[in-house]
MARTI-887118 format. One record per residue (C-alpha): residue number from 0; x negated, y, z. Coordinates in pm, 1 decimal, m for minus. Example, Ala and Ser with C-alpha at 12.3 -4.5 7.8 and 13.67 -1.06 7.14 Angstrom:
<atoms>
ATOM, 0, m1230.0, m450.0, 780.0
ATOM, 1, m1367.0, m106.0, 714.0
</atoms>
This chain:
<atoms>
ATOM, 0, m3756.8, 4290.5, m7599.3
ATOM, 1, m3574.2, 4266.1, m7939.2
ATOM, 2, m3645.8, 4676.1, m7928.0
ATOM, 3, m3996.6, 4642.6, m7848.7
ATOM, 4, m4033.1, 4387.5, m8138.9
ATOM, 5, m3838.0, 4565.8, m8410.1
ATOM, 6, m4088.1, 4904.0, m8236.1
ATOM, 7, m4409.6, 4687.7, m8323.2
ATOM, 8, m4252.1, 4488.6, m8723.9
ATOM, 9, m4167.6, 4813.8, m8801.7
ATOM, 10, m4541.4, 5032.3, m8735.5
ATOM, 11, m4706.0, 4733.5, m8871.3
ATOM, 12, m4453.2, 4785.9, m9192.6
ATOM, 13, m4522.7, 5141.0, m9249.6
ATOM, 14, m4896.7, 5098.3, m9243.7
ATOM, 15, m4909.2, 4859.6, m9440.1
ATOM, 16, m4698.7, 5043.5, m9678.3
ATOM, 17, m4980.9, 5319.7, m9681.2
ATOM, 18, m5233.6, 5061.8, m9741.3
ATOM, 19, m5047.3, 4996.7, m10071.7
ATOM, 20, m5020.9, 5305.8, m10115.9
ATOM, 21, m5361.2, 5423.2, m10023.6
ATOM, 22, m5381.4, 5571.0, m10455.3
ATOM, 23, m5074.8, 5801.1, m10356.5
ATOM, 24, m5145.0, 5857.4, m10039.7
ATOM, 25, m5506.7, 5906.0, m10084.8
ATOM, 26, m5597.1, 5811.3, m9773.9
ATOM, 27, m5830.0, 5570.3, m9706.8
ATOM, 28, m5629.3, 5209.3, m9571.3
ATOM, 29, m5918.0, 5168.9, m9344.9
ATOM, 30, m5840.6, 5467.5, m9145.1
ATOM, 31, m5424.5, 5347.6, m9169.3
ATOM, 32, m5528.4, 4960.1, m9035.2
ATOM, 33, m5724.6, 5071.1, m8783.4
ATOM, 34, m5412.4, 5313.3, m8640.8
ATOM, 35, m5185.9, 5076.2, m8751.0
ATOM, 36, m5376.5, 4785.8, m8489.4
ATOM, 37, m5413.0, 4974.1, m8172.6
ATOM, 38, m5020.8, 5149.0, m8261.7
ATOM, 39, m4864.3, 4754.5, m8243.2
ATOM, 40, m5111.6, 4620.3, m7900.8
ATOM, 41, m5004.1, 4968.1, m7784.0
ATOM, 42, m4660.8, 4918.3, m7832.0
ATOM, 43, m4719.2, 4580.7, m7711.2
ATOM, 44, m4824.7, 4691.4, m7389.1
ATOM, 45, m4486.7, 4966.7, m7283.7
ATOM, 46, m4372.3, 4606.8, m7204.5
ATOM, 47, m4583.9, 4309.9, m7178.0
ATOM, 48, m4419.9, 4139.3, m6937.4
ATOM, 49, m4142.0, 4027.5, m7146.8
ATOM, 50, m4371.0, 3858.4, m7416.7
ATOM, 51, m4507.6, 3636.5, m7111.1
ATOM, 52, m4272.9, 3588.3, m6912.8
ATOM, 53, m4436.9, 3290.3, m6773.6
ATOM, 54, m4744.1, 3490.5, m6598.1
ATOM, 55, m4718.1, 3756.6, m6334.8
ATOM, 56, m4669.4, 4049.3, m6338.1
ATOM, 57, m4974.8, 4146.3, m6195.3
ATOM, 58, m5210.0, 3931.7, m6393.0
ATOM, 59, m5093.2, 3970.7, m6711.7
ATOM, 60, m5268.3, 4300.8, m6814.3
ATOM, 61, m5517.5, 4077.1, m6745.7
ATOM, 62, m5412.2, 3802.3, m6945.9
ATOM, 63, m5320.6, 4003.9, m7266.2
ATOM, 64, m5714.3, 4130.4, m7211.8
ATOM, 65, m5856.2, 3783.0, m7276.0
ATOM, 66, m5592.6, 3751.1, m7552.4
ATOM, 67, m5795.4, 4083.8, m7735.0
ATOM, 68, m6091.3, 3928.0, m7710.8
ATOM, 69, m5956.8, 3565.1, m7804.6
ATOM, 70, m5888.5, 3787.5, m8158.6
ATOM, 71, m6161.7, 4003.8, m8212.7
ATOM, 72, m6372.3, 3690.9, m8174.1
ATOM, 73, m6199.4, 3530.6, m8420.4
ATOM, 74, m6185.2, 3853.3, m8620.6
ATOM, 75, m6564.0, 3884.1, m8552.9
ATOM, 76, m6680.5, 3588.3, m8701.7
ATOM, 77, m6524.9, 3653.6, m9051.7
ATOM, 78, m6711.3, 4021.8, m9021.3
ATOM, 79, m6989.7, 3896.9, m8943.7
ATOM, 80, m6989.4, 3660.0, m9200.0
ATOM, 81, m6824.3, 3937.3, m9479.4
ATOM, 82, m7160.2, 4152.5, m9304.2
ATOM, 83, m7452.2, 3949.9, m9415.9
ATOM, 84, m7317.5, 3844.2, m9720.1
ATOM, 85, m7307.7, 4170.2, m9869.5
ATOM, 86, m7608.6, 4265.0, m9732.3
ATOM, 87, m7792.2, 3931.1, m9875.8
ATOM, 88, m7602.7, 4044.8, m10246.4
ATOM, 89, m7767.9, 4346.5, m10248.6
ATOM, 90, m8109.5, 4262.0, m10116.4
ATOM, 91, m8071.4, 4037.9, m10486.9
ATOM, 92, m7979.0, 4373.2, m10629.6
ATOM, 93, m8177.6, 4616.4, m10551.4
ATOM, 94, m8488.2, 4349.5, m10634.2
ATOM, 95, m8396.6, 4290.3, m11005.6
ATOM, 96, m8214.3, 3978.3, m10936.6
ATOM, 97, m7965.6, 3961.7, m11127.2
ATOM, 98, m8150.5, 4012.6, m11463.7
ATOM, 99, m8143.2, 3733.3, m11641.9
ATOM, 100, m7773.3, 3818.6, m11611.1
ATOM, 101, m7748.7, 4073.0, m11886.8
ATOM, 102, m8052.3, 3863.2, m12157.2
ATOM, 103, m7803.8, 3571.8, m12055.1
ATOM, 104, m7506.3, 3749.3, m12205.5
ATOM, 105, m7642.3, 3877.4, m12509.3
ATOM, 106, m7524.9, 3742.8, m12871.0
ATOM, 107, m7280.4, 3963.8, m13151.5
ATOM, 108, m6980.3, 3758.4, m13168.8
ATOM, 109, m6689.3, 3932.9, m12983.3
ATOM, 110, m6554.0, 3638.1, m12929.0
ATOM, 111, m6829.7, 3435.1, m12762.9
ATOM, 112, m6952.6, 3717.2, m12555.5
ATOM, 113, m6591.0, 3677.2, m12407.5
ATOM, 114, m6613.7, 3336.4, m12318.3
ATOM, 115, m6959.2, 3397.1, m12199.2
ATOM, 116, m6854.6, 3682.5, m12014.8
ATOM, 117, m6551.6, 3425.0, m11862.1
ATOM, 118, m6799.0, 3130.1, m11769.2
ATOM, 119, m7011.5, 3368.4, m11564.4
ATOM, 120, m6798.6, 3601.7, m11408.5
ATOM, 121, m6605.1, 3256.4, m11271.4
ATOM, 122, m6924.1, 3093.1, m11148.9
ATOM, 123, m7059.3, 3385.1, m11007.7
ATOM, 124, m6767.1, 3461.7, m10806.1
ATOM, 125, m6786.8, 3088.2, m10631.5
ATOM, 126, m7125.1, 3131.8, m10510.1
ATOM, 127, m7189.4, 3551.3, m10445.6
ATOM, 128, m6781.3, 3716.0, m10363.5
ATOM, 129, m6512.2, 3838.1, m10635.6
ATOM, 130, m6532.7, 4168.3, m10505.5
ATOM, 131, m6955.7, 4169.8, m10566.1
ATOM, 132, m6946.3, 3989.8, m10931.5
ATOM, 133, m6741.8, 4171.5, m11062.6
ATOM, 134, m6919.2, 4545.8, m11003.1
ATOM, 135, m7211.1, 4313.3, m11160.8
ATOM, 136, m7050.5, 4148.6, m11489.8
ATOM, 137, m6900.2, 4553.7, m11560.3
ATOM, 138, m7232.3, 4718.7, m11525.3
ATOM, 139, m7376.9, 4397.2, m11756.8
ATOM, 140, m7080.0, 4486.9, m11993.4
ATOM, 141, m7113.9, 4863.3, m12073.5
ATOM, 142, m7423.1, 4760.1, m12224.2
ATOM, 143, m7264.8, 4543.5, m12410.3
ATOM, 144, m6940.1, 4723.6, m12515.9
ATOM, 145, m6928.1, 5015.6, m12670.4
ATOM, 146, m6583.6, 5065.8, m12748.0
ATOM, 147, m6402.7, 5154.0, m12469.2
ATOM, 148, m6060.5, 4991.8, m12601.1
ATOM, 149, m6248.5, 4656.3, m12619.7
ATOM, 150, m6475.4, 4701.6, m12308.6
ATOM, 151, m6073.5, 4702.3, m12123.4
ATOM, 152, m5998.2, 4351.8, m12273.6
ATOM, 153, m6294.6, 4212.9, m12158.9
ATOM, 154, m6287.2, 4414.5, m11822.8
ATOM, 155, m5933.1, 4229.3, m11765.9
ATOM, 156, m6099.4, 3936.3, m11816.3
ATOM, 157, m6358.2, 3972.9, m11585.2
ATOM, 158, m6135.5, 4077.7, m11336.9
ATOM, 159, m5902.1, 3699.8, m11400.0
ATOM, 160, m6259.8, 3517.0, m11430.3
ATOM, 161, m6341.5, 3674.0, m11071.7
ATOM, 162, m6042.7, 3580.3, m10860.0
ATOM, 163, m5977.8, 3272.9, m11045.2
ATOM, 164, m6401.6, 3179.3, m10990.9
ATOM, 165, m6369.5, 3281.8, m10600.1
ATOM, 166, m6004.0, 3067.9, m10541.8
ATOM, 167, m6153.9, 2692.9, m10504.3
ATOM, 168, m6509.1, 2808.0, m10334.2
ATOM, 169, m6507.2, 2857.1, m9948.3
ATOM, 170, m6668.6, 3163.1, m9991.5
ATOM, 171, m6569.6, 3328.3, m10295.8
ATOM, 172, m6336.8, 3500.4, m10151.9
ATOM, 173, m6259.5, 3689.1, m9812.0
ATOM, 174, m5903.0, 3509.4, m9811.3
ATOM, 175, m6103.1, 3101.3, m9840.1
ATOM, 176, m6352.5, 3251.6, m9547.3
ATOM, 177, m6075.8, 3326.8, m9400.1
ATOM, 178, m5893.7, 2940.2, m9410.6
ATOM, 179, m6240.0, 2800.1, m9471.8
ATOM, 180, m6375.2, 2983.1, m9145.4
ATOM, 181, m6039.4, 2874.9, m8996.0
ATOM, 182, m6053.3, 2503.7, m9000.3
ATOM, 183, m5755.6, 2451.1, m9234.5
ATOM, 184, m5948.8, 2410.2, m9594.5
ATOM, 185, m6252.7, 2193.7, m9604.1
ATOM, 186, m6570.0, 2270.9, m9831.8
ATOM, 187, m6539.5, 1879.8, m10005.3
ATOM, 188, m6164.0, 1922.0, m10041.7
ATOM, 189, m6112.8, 2300.2, m10123.5
ATOM, 190, m6376.6, 2269.5, m10447.9
ATOM, 191, m6247.6, 1917.8, m10544.4
ATOM, 192, m5907.5, 1981.3, m10591.2
ATOM, 193, m5875.9, 2280.0, m10627.9
ATOM, 194, m6186.4, 2344.5, m10886.3
ATOM, 195, m6023.9, 2316.8, m11195.4
ATOM, 196, m5667.8, 2426.9, m11138.6
ATOM, 197, m5861.6, 2736.3, m11094.3
ATOM, 198, m6096.6, 2652.3, m11392.4
ATOM, 199, m5760.1, 2621.3, m11589.3
ATOM, 200, m5589.0, 2964.2, m11415.5
ATOM, 201, m5925.8, 3149.9, m11671.9
ATOM, 202, m5907.3, 2929.8, m11941.7
ATOM, 203, m5542.7, 3041.8, m12085.7
ATOM, 204, m5615.6, 3398.0, m11987.7
ATOM, 205, m5942.9, 3366.1, m12196.4
ATOM, 206, m5819.2, 3185.4, m12468.2
ATOM, 207, m5512.1, 3400.6, m12501.2
ATOM, 208, m5713.0, 3736.7, m12491.9
ATOM, 209, m5986.9, 3596.7, m12766.1
ATOM, 210, m5730.1, 3657.9, m13010.0
ATOM, 211, m5692.6, 4036.8, m12975.1
ATOM, 212, m6118.9, 4036.1, m13060.2
ATOM, 213, m6239.8, 3973.9, m13420.4
ATOM, 214, m6568.9, 4036.4, m13648.6
ATOM, 215, m6911.5, 4053.0, m13443.6
ATOM, 216, m7101.3, 4362.2, m13287.3
ATOM, 217, m7264.4, 4673.5, m13551.7
ATOM, 218, m7592.2, 4514.6, m13384.1
ATOM, 219, m7735.8, 4321.9, m13191.2
ATOM, 220, m7736.7, 4525.1, m12892.2
ATOM, 221, m8067.9, 4500.3, m12676.6
ATOM, 222, m8035.7, 4560.5, m12273.2
ATOM, 223, m8268.5, 4771.5, m12080.5
ATOM, 224, m8419.1, 4591.0, m11855.1
ATOM, 225, m8293.8, 4792.9, m11503.3
ATOM, 226, m8550.2, 4952.1, m11268.7
ATOM, 227, m8671.0, 4797.8, m11010.5
ATOM, 228, m8954.6, 4780.6, m10736.2
ATOM, 229, m9312.1, 4675.7, m10764.5
ATOM, 230, m9279.9, 4303.5, m10697.4
ATOM, 231, m9444.1, 4050.1, m10941.5
ATOM, 232, m9162.0, 3836.6, m11198.3
ATOM, 233, m9261.9, 3545.1, m10928.5
ATOM, 234, m9101.3, 3696.4, m10616.5
ATOM, 235, m8846.5, 3858.6, m10737.9
ATOM, 236, m8740.9, 3473.0, m10867.4
ATOM, 237, m8846.1, 3399.4, m10533.6
ATOM, 238, m8592.8, 3651.2, m10350.7
ATOM, 239, m8285.7, 3572.6, m10587.3
ATOM, 240, m8324.0, 3176.5, m10520.5
ATOM, 241, m8337.7, 3259.2, m10154.9
ATOM, 242, m8032.9, 3475.0, m10172.1
ATOM, 243, m7845.8, 3278.8, m10467.8
ATOM, 244, m7989.7, 2882.5, m10290.9
ATOM, 245, m7882.4, 3057.5, m9935.2
ATOM, 246, m7510.7, 3138.1, m9975.5
ATOM, 247, m7457.9, 2805.9, m10124.5
ATOM, 248, m7633.6, 2654.1, m9840.2
ATOM, 249, m7408.4, 2813.8, m9624.9
ATOM, 250, m7130.8, 2478.2, m9621.4
ATOM, 251, m7414.1, 2252.5, m9588.7
ATOM, 252, m7561.1, 2431.4, m9237.4
ATOM, 253, m7207.5, 2466.8, m9122.3
ATOM, 254, m7167.5, 2039.9, m9213.8
ATOM, 255, m7473.8, 1965.7, m9011.7
ATOM, 256, m7490.2, 2155.6, m8716.4
ATOM, 257, m7145.9, 2224.4, m8684.7
ATOM, 258, m7179.0, 2593.6, m8641.6
ATOM, 259, m6926.3, 2838.2, m8746.6
ATOM, 260, m7088.9, 2937.5, m9115.1
ATOM, 261, m7150.5, 3355.9, m8990.8
ATOM, 262, m7461.8, 3183.5, m8817.0
ATOM, 263, m7567.6, 3004.8, m9136.7
ATOM, 264, m7534.8, 3385.5, m9354.8
ATOM, 265, m7740.4, 3544.8, m9111.5
ATOM, 266, m7979.9, 3241.8, m9132.1
ATOM, 267, m8014.8, 3292.4, m9462.7
ATOM, 268, m8014.6, 3741.6, m9431.6
ATOM, 269, m8362.4, 3671.0, m9161.5
ATOM, 270, m8490.1, 3425.4, m9392.8
ATOM, 271, m8470.5, 3665.3, m9690.3
ATOM, 272, m8546.4, 3964.7, m9457.3
ATOM, 273, m8852.7, 3846.2, m9311.6
ATOM, 274, m8980.9, 3703.1, m9692.9
ATOM, 275, m8896.1, 4084.3, m9831.5
ATOM, 276, m9093.8, 4229.6, m9550.3
ATOM, 277, m9362.5, 4015.1, m9657.6
ATOM, 278, m9396.2, 4099.0, m10009.7
ATOM, 279, m9333.9, 4485.9, m9907.2
ATOM, 280, m9677.3, 4470.5, m9709.5
ATOM, 281, m9868.4, 4401.6, m10043.5
ATOM, 282, m9741.2, 4695.5, m10215.7
ATOM, 283, m9817.7, 5061.5, m10074.9
ATOM, 284, m9538.9, 5161.7, m9839.6
ATOM, 285, m9416.4, 5425.0, m10053.9
ATOM, 286, m9294.7, 5267.3, m10299.0
ATOM, 287, m9092.1, 5043.1, m10120.7
ATOM, 288, m8951.7, 5218.6, m9870.5
ATOM, 289, m8599.1, 5213.3, m10060.2
ATOM, 290, m8609.2, 4888.9, m10151.1
ATOM, 291, m8673.9, 4753.4, m9749.2
ATOM, 292, m8374.1, 4591.8, m9634.6
ATOM, 293, m8364.6, 4831.4, m9332.1
ATOM, 294, m8234.6, 5098.8, m9536.0
ATOM, 295, m8017.0, 4832.3, m9772.3
ATOM, 296, m7821.1, 4855.9, m9461.2
ATOM, 297, m7692.6, 5171.6, m9443.0
ATOM, 298, m7535.2, 5090.0, m9854.0
ATOM, 299, m7316.3, 4810.3, m9690.7
ATOM, 300, m6917.0, 4919.7, m9720.3
ATOM, 301, m6849.6, 4981.4, m9355.1
ATOM, 302, m6540.1, 5091.5, m9450.5
ATOM, 303, m6401.5, 4775.8, m9620.8
ATOM, 304, m6526.5, 4606.3, m9234.2
ATOM, 305, m6337.1, 4873.8, m9063.2
ATOM, 306, m5986.7, 4757.0, m9275.6
ATOM, 307, m6076.5, 4427.4, m9213.4
ATOM, 308, m6131.5, 4449.9, m8834.0
ATOM, 309, m5720.4, 4678.7, m8788.1
ATOM, 310, m5510.0, 4443.7, m9015.7
ATOM, 311, m5653.8, 4106.3, m8860.3
ATOM, 312, m5642.7, 4212.1, m8512.7
ATOM, 313, m5250.9, 4420.9, m8607.8
ATOM, 314, m5196.5, 4078.1, m8753.3
ATOM, 315, m5225.6, 3917.6, m8422.1
ATOM, 316, m5024.2, 4144.2, m8268.9
ATOM, 317, m4734.6, 3962.6, m8444.7
ATOM, 318, m4899.1, 3656.5, m8405.3
ATOM, 319, m4902.2, 3686.1, m8024.4
ATOM, 320, m4516.5, 3871.3, m8035.2
ATOM, 321, m4398.7, 3540.1, m8187.1
ATOM, 322, m4276.3, 3713.4, m8537.2
ATOM, 323, m4443.0, 3502.1, m8744.8
ATOM, 324, m4374.6, 3206.3, m8595.5
ATOM, 325, m3971.2, 3325.3, m8666.2
ATOM, 326, m4092.2, 3436.4, m9081.2
ATOM, 327, m4279.7, 3115.0, m9099.8
ATOM, 328, m3899.7, 2882.4, m8965.2
ATOM, 329, m3695.5, 3129.1, m9206.9
ATOM, 330, m3894.3, 3028.9, m9550.9
ATOM, 331, m3860.3, 2732.8, m9457.1
ATOM, 332, m3535.3, 2736.0, m9430.0
ATOM, 333, m3434.2, 2922.2, m9711.1
ATOM, 334, m3723.7, 2702.0, m9894.6
ATOM, 335, m3609.4, 2350.6, m9778.9
ATOM, 336, m3981.4, 2275.7, m9725.8
ATOM, 337, m4095.1, 2321.4, m10144.6
ATOM, 338, m4443.5, 2438.6, m10011.2
ATOM, 339, m4499.5, 2491.7, m10457.6
ATOM, 340, m4247.1, 2704.3, m10379.2
ATOM, 341, m4356.3, 2848.3, m10111.4
ATOM, 342, m4733.6, 2960.3, m10152.2
ATOM, 343, m4638.2, 2980.1, m10532.2
ATOM, 344, m4365.0, 3330.7, m10376.2
ATOM, 345, m4659.6, 3396.0, m10132.9
ATOM, 346, m4939.7, 3457.9, m10474.9
ATOM, 347, m4646.1, 3723.3, m10672.1
ATOM, 348, m4680.0, 3897.9, m10319.2
ATOM, 349, m5039.9, 3878.9, m10298.3
ATOM, 350, m5078.2, 4107.5, m10603.6
ATOM, 351, m4849.1, 4389.9, m10503.6
ATOM, 352, m4989.0, 4383.7, m10164.4
ATOM, 353, m5336.1, 4317.3, m9984.2
ATOM, 354, m5403.8, 3962.5, m9992.6
ATOM, 355, m5636.5, 4005.0, m9652.7
ATOM, 356, m5362.4, 4056.6, m9438.9
ATOM, 357, m5085.6, 3810.9, m9594.7
ATOM, 358, m5304.6, 3519.2, m9602.3
ATOM, 359, m5382.7, 3616.0, m9180.1
ATOM, 360, m5012.3, 3647.3, m9170.7
ATOM, 361, m4931.9, 3270.7, m9268.1
ATOM, 362, m5232.2, 3165.8, m9068.0
ATOM, 363, m5044.9, 3275.5, m8782.2
ATOM, 364, m4718.4, 3183.3, m8950.6
ATOM, 365, m4776.6, 2769.1, m9005.2
ATOM, 366, m4898.2, 2590.3, m8738.9
ATOM, 367, m5234.3, 2310.2, m8807.9
ATOM, 368, m5051.3, 1990.7, m8881.7
ATOM, 369, m5249.0, 1681.0, m8804.9
ATOM, 370, m5077.9, 1521.8, m9080.2
ATOM, 371, m4828.6, 1609.5, m9423.0
ATOM, 372, m4854.2, 1932.4, m9641.6
ATOM, 373, m4918.1, 2128.4, m9304.5
ATOM, 374, m5256.8, 1934.6, m9240.8
ATOM, 375, m5630.1, 2024.7, m9270.1
ATOM, 376, m5640.7, 1993.3, m9605.1
ATOM, 377, m5254.6, 1938.2, m9716.6
ATOM, 378, m5108.6, 2122.2, m10036.3
ATOM, 379, m5004.5, 2394.3, m9792.7
ATOM, 380, m5357.6, 2479.7, m9734.6
ATOM, 381, m5563.3, 2469.5, m10034.4
ATOM, 382, m5230.7, 2621.9, m10213.2
ATOM, 383, m5291.1, 2922.5, m10011.6
ATOM, 384, m5614.1, 2944.1, m10092.2
ATOM, 385, m5532.4, 2934.6, m10497.8
ATOM, 386, m5217.9, 3145.2, m10472.3
ATOM, 387, m5359.6, 3411.1, m10255.3
ATOM, 388, m5685.5, 3423.2, m10480.6
ATOM, 389, m5539.0, 3395.2, m10825.9
ATOM, 390, m5189.9, 3542.0, m10778.2
ATOM, 391, m5381.0, 3895.8, m10696.1
ATOM, 392, m5478.5, 3855.5, m11120.1
ATOM, 393, m5098.5, 3935.8, m11145.2
ATOM, 394, m5129.0, 4312.0, m11107.3
ATOM, 395, m5397.3, 4557.5, m11097.6
ATOM, 396, m5389.0, 4678.8, m10746.8
ATOM, 397, m5361.8, 4309.3, m10627.6
ATOM, 398, m5695.4, 4217.2, m10554.0
ATOM, 399, m6072.1, 4398.3, m10452.1
ATOM, 400, m6144.1, 4256.3, m10836.4
ATOM, 401, m5878.5, 4448.4, m10960.9
ATOM, 402, m5871.4, 4764.6, m10725.5
ATOM, 403, m6304.5, 4787.6, m10852.3
ATOM, 404, m6303.3, 4752.4, m11229.2
ATOM, 405, m5968.6, 5014.3, m11166.4
ATOM, 406, m6219.8, 5256.2, m11065.0
ATOM, 407, m6489.8, 5132.5, m11218.7
ATOM, 408, m6360.3, 5185.7, m11587.3
ATOM, 409, m6031.4, 5441.9, m11553.5
ATOM, 410, m5779.8, 5105.9, m11635.0
ATOM, 411, m5435.3, 5217.8, m11577.8
ATOM, 412, m5199.5, 5048.4, m11388.1
ATOM, 413, m4929.9, 5098.7, m11686.7
ATOM, 414, m5167.1, 4923.7, m11960.5
ATOM, 415, m5298.2, 4608.8, m11730.5
ATOM, 416, m4975.3, 4539.8, m11640.3
ATOM, 417, m4830.3, 4584.3, m12037.6
ATOM, 418, m5113.3, 4424.5, m12191.6
ATOM, 419, m5186.3, 4144.9, m11899.7
ATOM, 420, m4997.1, 4069.1, m11678.5
ATOM, 421, m4797.3, 3797.8, m11842.5
ATOM, 422, m5127.0, 3675.4, m11944.5
ATOM, 423, m5269.2, 3625.1, m11601.5
ATOM, 424, m4900.0, 3524.7, m11453.6
ATOM, 425, m4953.4, 3215.4, m11786.6
ATOM, 426, m5283.6, 3118.8, m11606.7
ATOM, 427, m5193.3, 3095.7, m11250.3
ATOM, 428, m4819.6, 2928.0, m11318.5
ATOM, 429, m5099.4, 2673.6, m11508.3
ATOM, 430, m5364.3, 2665.0, m11221.4
ATOM, 431, m5001.7, 2495.9, m10934.7
ATOM, 432, m4864.3, 2264.1, m11250.5
ATOM, 433, m5208.6, 2107.2, m11251.7
ATOM, 434, m5242.2, 2072.5, m10900.8
ATOM, 435, m4868.9, 1931.1, m10911.6
ATOM, 436, m5027.8, 1710.2, m11137.9
ATOM, 437, m5296.8, 1572.4, m10923.8
ATOM, 438, m5182.7, 1601.2, m10599.6
ATOM, 439, m4876.7, 1332.4, m10753.0
ATOM, 440, m5115.1, 1147.9, m11012.9
ATOM, 441, m5419.5, 1068.4, m10788.1
ATOM, 442, m5373.3, 1210.5, m10451.3
</atoms>
């Protein structure tokens, strides 16, 4: 058992390192995740009876098939949610729904722009997701700031604000989505208790960064209107409110119906899809074919979906062979059950490696209790949502938002680490301290 377990863990670690070093190996992390997933499950099948001694040898293969289907079902809920949300955002963006963001940002003051960018990114990230919000805000930023040196400061704040905004919302970040779908945090609990720590983790870096910007821009910079389809302003507004309002409605739908969150996303997507089809019937076909939802589906980043599938199913193997349980017990013994320290370390690790497998691993390490720090909306799970989301801001490769901004603005790892890492860390610690005060004084 020990030898086979070591082989599985070794394969997982090698795959994990390859994913973390994607920029060096130049191999897409989705391909590595899929290979790692299949490889780990294949090794498990070498001697499956070792891990299931209570099951008859003749039935163990059938049992593992059921186990795989169970884990696949859990992963599918997350994947369908992400695919639906990505499609909704693409529909709104393609049809000019985000034009109001550009208009809202107009100002000559560099510091005023910084604060507007910070709050707009923070709010949008909670409603959409940190990856999409980062892309939208960088595109807006390019129209407003011509100086590359100054734009890098704004871009760094976008990364921090996007991760902070996603941490307190059940639909704002992949990790919070995973925890929410798992049922270890609730919409009301994470918003009421994590909102202020997340806000503080954005305010502290913004306050520090504003001193690197002085004066005003040379002239009023008028924003160009994006080319959109032939929809009227009223129709574009309807699409925007159906899309963004629908995303906000998803947690409410889950609370009312008790259906999985991806069912709510599919409902919103169906309504939005139907609405755009009705609008398209009023316009010449050749002018709108490229903007139809059926065509927009091809723009969804399937490599990201495949990455999540591979990583979630690979982590499931570690859960099945008991490695995650042993790791959880080891951390508890090493830090004597100090959940602030444990989750704080996990947050720092999330800036080095992808936070998705970290959170997936933690969900397998720690069982949900009926009461105490490990209960639903307990200290551990809420801090995990905060630390895994906000902690990714400390290094530019620590979050999806950081990676996409790094690619769009060509920010170097060294520049970010020298200029921004300590600022993001200050905000990270401020949020944890504020959460401790909340728990000590009010909850």
